[in-house]
Backbone as a ProteinNet text record, in pm:
[ID]
protein_1_A
[PRIMARY]
MRRHAIPIAALGSSVSSLTPPFMAAASFPPPSGKRQRKVFTNSLYGKQFEQYSDELDAVNEKRERLVKLSRDMTMHSKKVIFQVHRLNSNNKELVLEQAERDLGAVKTDLVRRIAMELQGMEFWKFRKAYTPGMQEYVEAATLLEYCKSGKLLTLEDINKAFSELKDASNSPITLNLSDYLLGVGDLTGELMRLAISQAADGETEMAKDICSFVRSLYVNLSLLAHDEDDTWEMSKKMDTMLQSLIKIENTCYAVHIRGSEHLHGTSLTCMEHELPAEES
[TERTIARY]
17540.3	17558.5	17427.2	17433.8	17313.5	17279.6	17147.3	17101.2	17036.2	17058.9	17000.8	16904.8	16784.8	16685.6	16734.2	16720.6	16765.1	16642.9	16644.4	16529.4	16504.1	16370.7	16334.9	16383.2	16380.3	16424.5	16570.1	16647.5	16789.5	16815.5	16716.9	16736.6	16733.5	16662.1	16659.3	16588.3	16648.5	16587.1	16600.1	16667.3	16685.3	16553.2	16455.8	16326.8	16248.8	16247.5	16175.6	16237.6	16366.9	16430.9	16391.7	16350.3	16307.1	16162.5	16083.9	15942.3	15928.5	15847.5	15830.5	15772.1	15806.2	15757.1	15605.7	15538.5	15393.9	15319.5	15379.1	15315.7	15334.1	15447.6	15472.3	15382.3	15350.8	15271.3	15122.2	15082.4	14939.5	14879.6	14752.1	14676.8	14561.7	14573.3	14476	14361	14235.8	14120.5	14125.4	14050.2	14046.1	13991.1	14028.5	13989.4	13839.4	13765.7	13622.4	13548.9	13423.5	13345	13372.3	13291.8	13309.2	13420.2	13478.3	13582.5	13521.1	13581.7	13531.3	13555.1	13448.6	13460.6	13480.3	13569.2	13598	13518.7	13432.7	13353.4	13408.2	13451.1	13510.5	13396.6	13343.9	13227.3	13263.2	13388.3	13427.4	13421.1	13418.3	13416	13272.9	13261.1	13130.1	13057	13129.1	13066.7	13020.6	13097.4	13057.8	12926.5	12910.1	12785.5	12669.1	12696.3	12589.3	12541.5	12634	12595.5	12531	12567.6	12497.7	12352.2	12327.1	12190.5	12112.9	12177.7	12112.3	12078.7	12168.2	12145.3	12026.5	12017.4	11903.5	11771.5	11773.6	11651.5	11608.5	11703.4	11670.5	11617.8	11676.9	11628.3	11485	11454.8	11319.3	11219.2	11258	11170.7	11144.1	11248.5	11232.4	11146.7	11164.5	11082	10935.1	10910.7	10771.8	10710.9	10787.4	10735.8	10702.5	10786.6	10759.4	10633	10612.3	10490.6	10366.4	10374.2	10260.9	10232.2	10336.2	10316.7	10246.9	10286.6	10223.5	10077.1	10050.4	9912	9828.5	9887.7	9816.5	9783.2	9875.8	9848.6	9737.3	9738.5	9631.6	9496.6	9496.4	9372.2	9319.9	9410.2	9369.9	9307.7	9370	9320.2	9181.3	9162.2	9033.1	8925.7	8962.8	8864.4	8818.1	8909.2	8870.9	8773.6	8791.8	8698.1	8558	8549.9	8419.2	8357.8	8438.4	8388.5	8337.2	8411.5	8367.1	8234.3	8216.5	8089.8	7974.1	7995	7888.2	7847.5	7942.3	7911.2	7826.7	7812.5	7731.7	7584.4	7549.6	7412.2	7316.1	7194.1	7084.1	6956.3	6845.3	6719.2	6679.2	6734.7	6696.3	6782.3	6908.5	7000.3	7059.8	6997.9	7057.3	7083.1	6983.8	7000	7106.7	7107.2	7205.1	7347.6	7366.1	7499.3	7549.5	7463.7	7505.1	7536.3	7461.6	7490.6	7626.6	7655.3	7785.2	7898.7	7879.1	7982.1	8005.8	7899.4	7915.3	7991.4	7967.2	8042.5	8190.2	8217.8	8358.4	8429.6	8360.6	8422.9	8445	8352.5	8373.2	8493.8	8518.8	8637.6	8765.1	8762.5	8879.2	8907.8	8801.9	8820.1	8873.1	8811.4	8849.5	8985.3	9029.7	9158.6	9268.9	9260.1	9371.3	9381.8	9269.9	9276.3	9322.3	9277.1	9321.1	9472	9524.3	9668	9749.4	9697.5	9765.6	9764.7	9651.9	9642.8	9742.7	9764.1	9856.7	10002.4	10030.4	10166.7	10197	10094.3	10111.8	10095.8	10160.6	10152.6	10189.2	10099.2	10128.1	10151.6	10265.2	10297.3	10332.5	10348.9	10374.8	10258	10140.1	10023.6	10052.5	10126.2	10162.1	10297.4	10386.9	10521	10517	10429.5	10421.7	10299.1	10241.3	10116.8	10133	10243	10263.2	10269.6	10298.9	10310.2	10173.8	10074.8	9945.4	9831	9856.9	9748.1	9681.4	9750.3	9677.5	9569.5	9599.1	9498.6	9381.6	9408.5	9301.7	9212.5	9270.7	9190.7	9101.7	9155.4	9075.8	8963	8990.5	8885.4	8774.5	8810.6	8710.4	8628	8693.4	8622.6	8519.9	8559.7	8467.6	8354.5	8386.5	8284.7	8183.3	8229.5	8137.2	8051.4	8108	8028.7	7920.1	7956	7858.3	7746.8	7782.4	7681.5	7590.1	7646.7	7561.1	7460.8	7504	7411.7	7305.1	7334.3	7236.7	7137.4	7188.3	7102.3	7096	7182.7	7185.9	7252	7327.4	7392.7	7543.8	7615	7760.2	7797.7	7882.9	7934.4	8032.7	8008.6	8088.9	8214.1	8305.6	8427.2	8394.3	8295.9	8254.7	8200.6	8127.8	8074.9	8187.4	8289.6	8401.8	8479.5	8506.4	8580	8498.8	8368	8285	8297.8	8305.6	8326	8465.6	8561.9	8699.9	8721.4	8623	8642.6	8680.8	8641.1	8674.4	8815.6	8881.9	9017.7	9116.8	9209.3	9307	9446.6	9528.2	9666.7	9752.3	9884.6	9975.2	9969.2	9927.3	9915	9773.1	9688.8	9549.8	9462.7	9499.4	9418.5	9343.2	9220.4	9144.2	9208.3	9209.3	9265.4	9159.6	9202.1	9110.4	9163	9071	9106.3	9120.9	9230.4	9251.1	9171.3	9151.6	9066.2	9121.8	9253.6	9313.3	9285.4	9306.5	9279.9	9132.3	9046	8902.2	8866.2	8913.8	8879.9	8939.5	9060.8	9121.8	9045.2	8994.9	8913.5	8780.2	8719.3	8593.9	8617.1	8735.7	8767.8	8769.4	8813.8	8811.9	8671.3	8582.6	8446.7	8374.1	8397.2	8322.1	8351	8471.4	8500.8	8416.7	8397.9	8313.7	8167	8124.3	7986.5	7961.1	8061.4	8047.1	8022.9	8100.5	8080.3	7943.8	7905.4	7776.3	7662	7674	7568.1	7552.7	7662.9	7656.3	7596.8	7638.4	7584.7	7436.2	7394.1	7253	7170	7221.5	7150.1	7138.2	7243.6	7239.1	7138.4	7114.9	7016.4	6874.8	6857.7	6725.2	6692.4	6785.2	6761.9	6801.8	6723.5	6759.8	6747.4	6653.2	6634.8	6755.7	6810.8	6929.3	7047.9	7058.9	7167.3	7152.8	7029.2	7007.5	7037.4	7002.9	7034.4	7185.2	7256.5	7403.1	7460.1	7404.6	7451.5	7434.7	7318.8	7295.8	7387.6	7409.7	7494.9	7639.5	7691.4	7830.8	7849.2	7749.9	7759.3	7767.4	7681.3	7684.3	7814.9	7864.7	7989.7	8106.9	8109.2	8218.3	8216.6	8097.7	8088.1	8138.2	8098.7	8138.3	8285.4	8338.6	8479.8	8571.3	8525.6	8608.6	8634.7	8548.2	8569.4	8673.5	8697.9	8791.6	8925.6	8933.7	9054	9177.9	9165.3	9282.1	9329.3	9250.9	9288.2	9352.8	9367.9	9421.9	9574.8	9634.9	9780.1	9829	9758.3	9795.1	9728.4	9764.5	9697.5	9720.6	9844.3	9875.6	9797.5	9795.2	9723.1	9572.6	9523.6	9380.5	9339.5	9425.4	9392.5	9380.3	9464.4	9451.7	9320.1	9280.8	9153.3	9037.7	9046.5	8939.2	8928.2	9041.6	9037.3	8970.4	9007	8944.9	8795.8	8760.3	8619.9	8538.9	8595.3	8525.7	8503.4	8604.2	8587.6	8480.1	8475.8	8371.9	8233.6	8221.7	8094.2	8048.8	8141.2	8105.5	8054.6	8117.2	8072.9	7933.3	7907.3	7774.1	7669.6	7698.2	7603.6	7577.5	7682	7663.8	7579.7	7596.8	7515.9	7368.2	7341.5	7201.8	7143.7	7226	7180.1	7144.2	7231.2	7205.7	7080.1	7060.8	6941.8	6815.8	6822.3	6704.3	6666.1	6764.7	6736.1	6695.8	6771.9	6748.1	6648.1	6612.7	6505.4	6544.5	6453.4	6465.7	6565.4	6623.4	6716.6	6843.6	6874.5	6992.9	6962.5	6836.4	6801.1	6788.4	6791.5	6763.1	6857.1	6970.1	7062.1	7176.6	7177.1	7289.4	7410.4	7523.5	7642.3	7706.3	7786.7	7857.2	7952.2	8018.6	8113.4	8042.2	7925	7850	7806.8	7762.4	7719.8	7834.3	7953.2	8067.2	8108.5	8098.5	8137.7	8038.9	7912.3	7811	7794.8	7874.4	7866.5	7917.9	7865.6	7919	8066.2	8140.4	8285.5	8311.8	8413	8449.6	8539.7	8523.1	8609.2	8746.9	8848.2	8985.8	9026.4
20865.5	20989.8	21068.8	21193.7	21275.9	21346.3	21338	21399.7	21532.6	21631.1	21764.8	21790.5	21851.5	21886	22004.1	21992.7	22099.1	22180.4	22310.6	22393.7	22379.7	22382	22366.4	22484.9	22604.9	22723.1	22714.1	22638	22626.8	22540.3	22459.6	22372.7	22449.4	22567.6	22652.8	22586.3	22590.2	22537.3	22387.5	22324.2	22180.3	22105.3	22166.4	22099.5	22097.4	22210.5	22215.4	22123.1	22101.8	22011.1	21867.1	21837.9	21701.9	21675	21779.5	21763.3	21701.3	21594.9	21533	21632.9	21624	21719.8	21719.5	21599.3	21595.8	21662.7	21663.3	21730.3	21880.2	21922.2	22066.1	22130.7	22058.2	22116.1	22103.6	22009.7	21985.3	22094.3	22120.7	22216.6	22141.7	22115.2	22033.2	22118.6	22064.8	22139.9	22148.2	22237.6	22247.3	22118.5	22085	21957.2	21941.4	22048.2	22037.7	22130.8	22091.7	22175	22143.1	22202.6	22180.2	22268.1	22218.7	22294.5	22415.5	22526.1	22648.9	22648.1	22679.2	22685.2	22829.3	22846.2	22979.3	23002.1	23103.2	23139	23269.6	23263	23380.6	23462.2	23553.1	23631.7	23734.5	23759	23857.9	23802	23669.3	23609.7	23603.9	23591.2	23582.6	23455	23343.5	23217.5	23219.8	23285.2	23293.1	23367.1	23477.8	23552.9	23474.4	23401.1	23322.7	23211.9	23143.2	23035.7	23089.5	23208.6	23270.4	23296.9	23338.2	23359.5	23227.6	23120.9	22990.1	22946.1	22970.1	22932.1	23006.1	23135.9	23213.7	23164.2	23129.9	23080.5	22946.2	22855.4	22726.7	22742.9	22834.5	22861.4	22913.7	23001.2	23054.9	22944.9	22853.2	22742.9	22650.5	22617.3	22528.3	22592.1	22721.8	22789.9	22792.8	22815.5	22815.3	22676.5	22573.8	22437.8	22406.3	22449	22425.4	22498	22618.6	22692.2	22621.1	22570.3	22500	22369.7	22299.8	22175.6	22204.8	22310.9	22347.5	22386.3	22464.6	22501.8	22378.5	22283.2	22160.8	22080.6	22075.8	22004.9	22072.6	22204.3	22276.6	22253.3	22251.9	22227.9	22087.4	21990.5	21852.9	21844	21909.1	21903.3	21965.9	22084.1	22152.3	22082.8	22026	21952.4	21826.4	21760.7	21643.4	21682.5	21800.6	21845.8	21862.6	21911.4	21922.9	21784.8	21688.8	21552.6	21494.5	21515.5	21465	21528.8	21656.5	21722	21657.9	21628.8	21570.3	21433.6	21358.5	21225.5	21231.5	21348.5	21360.5	21388.8	21399.8	21436.9	21319.1	21353.4	21257.8	21329.9	21264	21322.6	21444.1	21458	21568.6	21693	21675.5	21790.6	21810.4	21756.1	21756.1	21897.1	21984.4	22119.8	22197.4	22184.8	22257.5	22211	22080.6	22025.7	22065.4	22058.5	22091.3	22240	22325.5	22469.6	22501.3	22440.7	22463.9	22408.3	22291.2	22231.6	22316.3	22374.3	22459.7	22587.5	22644.1	22763.8	22731	22618.9	22580.7	22550.7	22487.2	22458.6	22586.8	22682.8	22812.4	22885.7	22870.2	22931.8	22869	22739	22672.6	22729.2	22751.4	22803.4	22946.9	23033.5	23174.9	23199.4	23111.6	23132.2	23048.4	22917.4	22830.9	22816.9	22795.3	22782.9	22914.9	23026.3	23156.1	23175.1	23133.7	23148	23058.6	22941.1	22855	22919.7	22979.8	23045.9	23159.8	23233.8	23345.7	23301.1	23175.9	23124.5	23079.2	23058.7	23000.6	23105.5	23081.3	23172.3	23096.5	23098.8	23036.8	22886.6	22838.9	22697.3	22644	22730.7	22683.7	22603.1	22621.6	22542.2	22393.6	22356.1	22216.1	22182.7	22278.9	22253.9	22213.2	22276.2	22249	22165.1	22096.9	22024.1	21918.6	21846.1	21741.5	21797.6	21925.6	21984.7	22012.5	22045.5	22085.2	21991.4	21888.5	21801.3	21724.4	21681.5	21613.2	21700.3	21828.7	21917.9	21939.3	21953.1	21970.7	21847.8	21729.2	21607.2	21597	21633.3	21629	21731.4	21848.2	21949.5	21897.2	21833.1	21775.5	21669.8	21588.3	21484.8	21545.8	21650.9	21716.4	21786.6	21855	21929.1	21835.1	21724.7	21630.7	21557.6	21525.5	21461.6	21556.2	21681.9	21780.4	21798.7	21805.9	21824.7	21703.2	21583.8	21465.1	21462.9	21499.9	21500.4	21608.9	21713.7	21820.8	21788.1	21739.1	21722.1	21580	21491.2	21355.3	21344.4	21447.8	21449.8	21467.5	21440.5	21455.9	21597.5	21659.9	21792.2	21778.9	21849.8	21835.1	21922.2	21893.2	21973.8	22116.5	22134	22268.9	22349	22282	22351.6	22399.7	22315.8	22355.3	22470.3	22461.9	22570.3	22699.6	22687.2	22806	22872.1	22791	22846	22904.9	22850.6	22901	23022.7	23062.7	23168.7	23302.1	23323	23448.8	23449.1	23333.2	23321.8	23345.2	23437.5	23473.6	23429.9	23392.3	23358.9	23485.3	23467.2	23581.9	23666.7	23609	23684.5	23735.3	23730	23777.9	23694.7	23567.8	23475.8	23382	23342.5	23254.7	23116.7	23061.3	22928.2	22824.2	22714.4	22607.2	22474.5	22390.9	22257	22165.6	22088.4	21999.8	21870.4	21800.7	21682	21569.5	21553.5	21443.2	21458.9	21579.1	21601.3	21581.6	21620.5	21602.7	21454.7	21375.6	21233.3	21159	21196	21132	21166.5	21289.2	21326.8	21253.9	21238.2	21163	21016	20964.5	20827.2	20808.2	20909.5	20902.1	20921.2	20982.8	21008.1	20879.5	20773.2	20649.8	20588.6	20608.9	20559.4	20628.2	20759.4	20833.3	20796.7	20773.3	20731.4	20592.4	20506.8	20374.9	20387.5	20472.2	20492.4	20555	20649.2	20714.8	20615.7	20527.7	20429.6	20333.2	20287.5	20193.9	20261.8	20386.3	20456.5	20487.4	20522.9	20549.7	20422.2	20311	20183.9	20144	20170.6	20139.2	20225	20347.2	20436.7	20414.6	20318.8	20290.6	20360.7	20441.1	20512.9	20421.7	20315.9	20216.3	20270.4	20359.4	20412	20495	20572.2	20650.3	20558.7	20449.6	20353.7	20291.4	20261.2	20205	20306.5	20432.3	20537.4	20554	20548.9	20558.5	20440	20323	20203.8	20220.1	20266.4	20287.3	20395.6	20500.9	20610.6	20565	20493.3	20447.5	20345	20259.9	20161.8	20231.5	20329.7	20405.3	20482	20537.2	20612.5	20521.8	20402.1	20308.4	20266.2	20239.1	20195	20303.9	20427.6	20537.1	20573.2	20572	20604.7	20496.5	20373.2	20265.7	20284	20359.8	20388.4	20496.9	20580.7	20691.6	20666.1	20566.4	20547.6	20522.9	20452	20416.5	20531.9	20636.9	20749.9	20863.4	20847.3	20954.7	20949	21066	21073.8	20994.5	21005.8	20934.1	20796.8	20713.2	20585	20494.5	20491.7	20402.6	20444	20572.7	20619.2	20601.4	20626.1	20610.3	20464.3	20373	20230	20186.7	20243	20214	20267.5	20386.3	20443.1	20354.8	20300.9	20216.2	20087.4	20030.7	19910	19939	20052.9	20091.5	20119.7	20182.1	20210.5	20081.8	19980.9	19853.5	19788.8	19794.7	19738.4	19813.1	19946.2	20024.4	19987.3	19969.3	19931.5	19795.5	19701.4	19568.5	19577.3	19660.1	19675	19737.7	19836.3	19898.6	19797.5	19720.6	19620.6	19514	19471.8	19372.2	19427.7	19556.1	19618.3	19621	19665.3	19668.9	19528.1	19432.4	19293.5	19241.4	19269.3	19221.3	19284.1	19413.3	19481.5	19428.2	19403.8	19357.5	19215.7	19129.4	18989.6	18973.1	19034.5	19011.9	19109.2	19212.6	19299.1	19389	19406.8	19509	19473.9	19353.8	19318.7	19401.8	19464	19548.1	19694.1	19730.1	19870.6	19925.6	20060.7	20135.1	20095.5	20161	20143.2	20050.7	19982.1	19896.2	19982.2	19952.4	20034.3	20007.4	20102	20088	19970.2	19946.6	19835.4	19702.4	19691.1	19565.8	19539.6	19643.5	19625.9	19576.1	19631.6	19591.3	19447.3	19404.9	19268.9	19166.7	19205.8	19112	19104.4	19182.1	19175.3	19041.6	18990.2	18866.1	18881.7	18775.2	18778.9	18802.6	18887.8	18917.3	18808.7	18779.7	18680.3	18737.9	18658	18704.8	18691.5
12244.8	12171.3	12172.7	12207.5	12224.2	12092.9	12056.6	11932.4	11962.3	11874.9	11889	11772.9	11804.2	11701	11619.1	11490.9	11400.1	11360.3	11379.1	11336.8	11187.5	11151.4	11009.7	10928.6	10991.6	10918.2	10877.6	10958.8	10927.8	10805.7	10767.3	10652	10521.4	10524.1	10404.9	10291.1	10176.6	10054.1	10041.6	10137.2	10127.1	10141.7	10219.5	10236.9	10105.3	10037.1	9909.6	9807.1	9818.8	9722.8	9748.3	9876.1	9908.4	9871.3	9839.4	9805.4	9667.4	9654.8	9522.1	9423.6	9298.4	9198.1	9183.3	9192.7	9172.3	9286.4	9409.1	9521.2	9513.2	9463	9452.1	9348.2	9243.8	9136.1	9160.6	9251.1	9273.7	9359.4	9337.6	9417.7	9483.2	9613.2	9682.5	9732.8	9728.2	9779.7	9931.2	9990.6	10136.5	10196.4	10322.5	10382.1	10399.3	10413.7	10435.6	10338.8	10305.3	10214.9	10069.2	9982.1	9839.4	9782.8	9678.5	9612.1	9542.2	9562.1	9502.6	9352.3	9278.8	9134.6	9091.2	9000.8	8949.4	8821.5	8822.5	8705.8	8649.5	8528.5	8465	8404.4	8484.7	8441.3	8335.1	8320.2	8220.2	8078.4	8066.5	7933.9	7881.4	7751.1	7688	7729.6	7738.3	7776.2	7921.1	8007.5	8147.8	8165.7	8096.8	8106.2	8047.7	7939.5	7877.8	7971.5	8038.8	8128.8	8256.3	8298	8410	8373.2	8250.9	8204.4	8202	8152.9	8153.4	8295.4	8387.4	8526.4	8586.1	8557.1	8607.8	8548.5	8419.5	8355.9	8415.3	8439.7	8499.7	8642.4	8717.8	8854.3	8851.1	8755.9	8745.2	8708.3	8619.2	8579.9	8698	8772.7	8887.7	8996.5	9018.9	9118.7	9076.8	8949.2	8901.4	8914.5	8883.5	8896.3	9041.6	9134.4	9276	9320.8	9272.3	9308.1	9254.6	9131.4	9073.6	9147.3	9188.2	9263.9	9396.5	9463.9	9590.4	9569.3	9464.9	9436.3	9401.7	9330.1	9296.7	9422.2	9516.6	9642.2	9720.1	9725.1	9795	9726.7	9592.8	9520.6	9547.4	9552.7	9583.3	9721.8	9820	9957.1	9968.9	9911.7	9923.2	9839.1	9726.2	9646.4	9719.1	9790	9868.8	9979.9	10037.7	10140.5	10082.2	9958.3	9892.5	9872.4	9832	9811.8	9942.8	10052.1	10181.8	10224.1	10191	10222.6	10147.3	10019.2	9938.3	9993.2	10045.8	10098.5	10225.8	10285	10406.1	10375.8	10248.6	10216.9	10238	10271	10279.2	10240.2	10253.6	10210.7	10293.5	10413.5	10501.3	10482.4	10447.7	10440.5	10301.4	10197.8	10064.1	10013.8	10021.2	9968	10044.4	10176.3	10257.8	10228.8	10218.3	10193.2	10054.8	9954.7	9818.7	9803	9870.8	9864.1	9925.6	10040.4	10104	10018.8	9960.7	9874.7	9750.5	9695.4	9577.2	9609.9	9726.5	9767.3	9786.9	9849.9	9872.4	9741.5	9648.6	9519.8	9440.2	9452.2	9387.4	9442.4	9573.8	9633	9580.1	9555.8	9496.4	9357.9	9280.4	9144.2	9146.3	9224.6	9224	9287.7	9374.3	9441.6	9377.2	9388.6	9348.9	9197.4	9129.5	8983.3	8921.5	8976.9	8926	8944.4	9058.1	9082.9	8990.8	8960.5	8863.3	8725.8	8689.5	8558.9	8548	8655.4	8652	8639.4	8673.1	8658.8	8516.5	8436.7	8304.4	8195.8	8084.6	7970.6	7844.3	7747.4	7618.4	7630.7	7580.7	7580.3	7717.6	7817.3	7953.2	8006.9	7950	7988.4	7972.5	7867.5	7844.8	7906.5	7910.5	7963.4	8109.5	8188.3	8331.7	8367.5	8270.7	8296.9	8405.8	8407.3	8507.1	8649	8661.3	8794.7	8856.5	8774.5	8830.6	8792.6	8710.4	8667.6	8781.4	8889.5	8997.4	9060.4	9081.2	9137.5	9044.1	8914.8	8817.7	8811.7	8815.5	8812.5	8936.2	9050.8	9173.7	9169.1	9109.8	9093.8	9003.7	8892.6	8802.4	8875.3	8955	9030.2	9125.3	9197.8	9291	9216.5	9106.5	9032	8967.4	8910.6	8845.9	8949	9064.8	9171	9221.6	9239.4	9284.7	9182.3	9056.2	8952	8940.7	8956.2	8948.9	9064.3	9182.9	9297	9281.9	9207.5	9187.6	9075.9	8962.5	8845.2	8792.9	8840.3	8787.8	8652.5	8611.7	8481.2	8497.7	8389.4	8390	8350.1	8428.5	8396.1	8279.7	8170.9	8050.4	8056.6	7966	7954.5	7914.8	7828.9	7788	7906.3	7995	8112.6	8204.4	8222.5	8308.6	8246.3	8117.3	8050.9	8046.7	8041.9	8048.7	8185.6	8290.4	8424.5	8439.8	8363.9	8369.2	8279.9	8202.7	8104.2	8167.4	8291.5	8359.5	8417.4	8416.1	8468.6	8355.7	8376	8273	8315.5	8215.1	8244.5	8240.6	8246	8250.9	8124.9	8013.2	7887.8	7865.3	7970.7	7966.3	7872.6	7854.1	7774.6	7869.6	7836.2	7926	7935.6	8055.2	8075.5	8041.6	7982.9	7946.1	8001.3	8042.9	8089.7	7969.2	7963.8	7849.3	7866.2	7756.6	7753.8	7840.3	7842.7	7919.5	8068.2	8122.6	8265	8297	8203.9	8227.1	8233.2	8137.6	8134.8	8253.7	8293.9	8410.5	8537.9	8546.5	8661.7	8663	8546.4	8537.8	8573.1	8538.8	8577.2	8727.7	8800.9	8947.3	9004	8928	8975.4	9011.4	8935.6	8957.8	9094.1	9147.2	9281.1	9387.2	9372.2	9466.7	9449.1	9325.2	9303.1	9360.5	9358.9	9419.1	9569.6	9636.9	9780.9	9808.6	9722.4	9741.4	9721.8	9622.4	9597.3	9714.4	9768.7	9881.2	10004.4	10030.2	10147.8	10130.2	10008.9	9985.5	9996.4	9947.7	9961.5	10108	10185.6	10328.4	10402.1	10352.6	10415.2	10363.1	10273	10220.3	10090.7	10036.8	9910	9794.7	9773.4	9672.2	9529.9	9506.9	9372	9328.4	9421.2	9387.2	9358.3	9434.6	9409.8	9271	9229.9	9096.6	8987.1	9011.5	8913.3	8897.3	9008.8	9002.7	8925.8	8946.9	8875.9	8724.9	8681.6	8538.2	8481.8	8559.8	8515.2	8498.9	8597.1	8592	8480.4	8458.9	8350.4	8214.4	8193.7	8068.3	8052.9	8164.3	8161.3	8124.3	8179.5	8151	8004.1	7950.7	7810.7	7716.7	7742.4	7653.8	7668.1	7790.7	7808.2	7754.1	7754	7699.2	7550.6	7482.7	7340.3	7318	7420.6	7406.3	7472.9	7558.2	7639.6	7555.1	7444.5	7363.4	7275.8	7263.9	7179	7257.1	7388.5	7470.1	7474.8	7506	7517.2	7638.2	7751.4	7873.7	7873.1	7776.1	7759.5	7879	7930.3	8042.9	8166.6	8197.4	8314.6	8296.3	8176.6	8152.4	8160.6	8118.4	8128.2	8273.5	8361.2	8503.7	8558.3	8513.5	8556.9	8511.3	8391.2	8339.6	8419.6	8459.8	8543.1	8677.1	8738.2	8864.2	8846.2	8734.3	8706	8694.3	8631.7	8618.1	8754.5	8840	8974.5	9052.2	9037.9	9104.9	9052.3	8921.5	8862.2	8913.8	8925.3	8976.3	9119.7	9202.6	9341.2	9348.5	9262.4	9261.3	9216.6	9113	9064.4	9169.4	9240.2	9346.2	9460.5	9489.8	9594.9	9555.1	9433.1	9386.1	9378.1	9339.9	9333.3	9472.7	9570.1	9706.2	9764.4	9740.1	9791.9	9724.2	9595.3	9520.8	9561.2	9581.8	9612.3	9758.7	9848.2	9990.4	10051	9975.1	10020.7	10135.4	10227.8	10331.1	10440.2	10440.3	10548.8	10543.1	10427.3	10414	10441.3	10453.8	10453.8	10595.1	10602.1	10724.7	10838	10841.4	10953.4	10924.9	10811.9	10777.1	10746.6	10807.7	10790.1	10655.4	10612.4	10485.1	10487.7	10601.9	10612.8	10598.6	10661.6	10651.6	10508.8	10439.8	10301.3	10215.2	10234.9	10152.9	10182.8	10311.4	10345.6	10294.3	10278.4	10236	10085.4	10011.8	9865.8	9817.1	9704.7	9647.1	9613.8	9630.3	9606.6	9459.1	9431.6	9293.4	9239.6	9114.2	9048.5	9026.5	9052.2	9033.8	8889.2
[MASK]
++++++++++++++++++++++++++++++++++++++++++++++++++++++++++++++++++++++++++++++++++++++++++++++++++++++++++++++++++++++++++++++++++++++++++++++++++++++++++++++++++++++++++++++++++++++++++++++++++++++++++++++++++++++++++++++++++++++++++++++++++++++++++++++++++++++++++++++++++++++++

């Protein structure tokens, strides 16, 4: 018996009658892409949530700009630190002058741009976005000042230099105490490298001065570490500072005991390998 195909149009309404009720009532999304959301902009709630969305987008964009500026500040501040590590008795003045100019450019460009992004309480609201750059700037500025005068650059000195920088509300920007102390905590690592390199070049007196400075710095900061808001981060800095101090003391000890065999031409790597083993 031969079968003939029946056109679908000829079935008429019989096809719709065969469709299950749950399929007829369901509205399926398109096979690809996200489902389109309908926003009723004519309603009061729709306009209110559109305003919230615009405000959140503006906050996220500002945070991204601050993060980028913080990364740029970190990069340029590290370049200043690398310049300072190249100094010796022959090129000290030239190296420090160039490092001071580069650090001034960081302040007038990047710190100023960060200040223009902030206004009022936004200084604290977005602090996590720009604090790494500020800490790196403090580290570079304090290292430069120590190599120039042998003293620690204070928070008041940094804020005095920042006094010409205005935020969006035309108020002077100030560095907070936590960022300053965290930056000073990183300073000891750079001083440790500087002390070892100076001892290797025969500048033993400078290495001893750095040792005394870092020891005094560690004792005084240990009294303030528990009172800071960033206690966990500051405690990590203190542990690193102690390790740096131990390495500097071991370097001065090795130079004092073994005398001139470590001096004049001894590489930094050799000095570090010959230090007494640290207790675990």
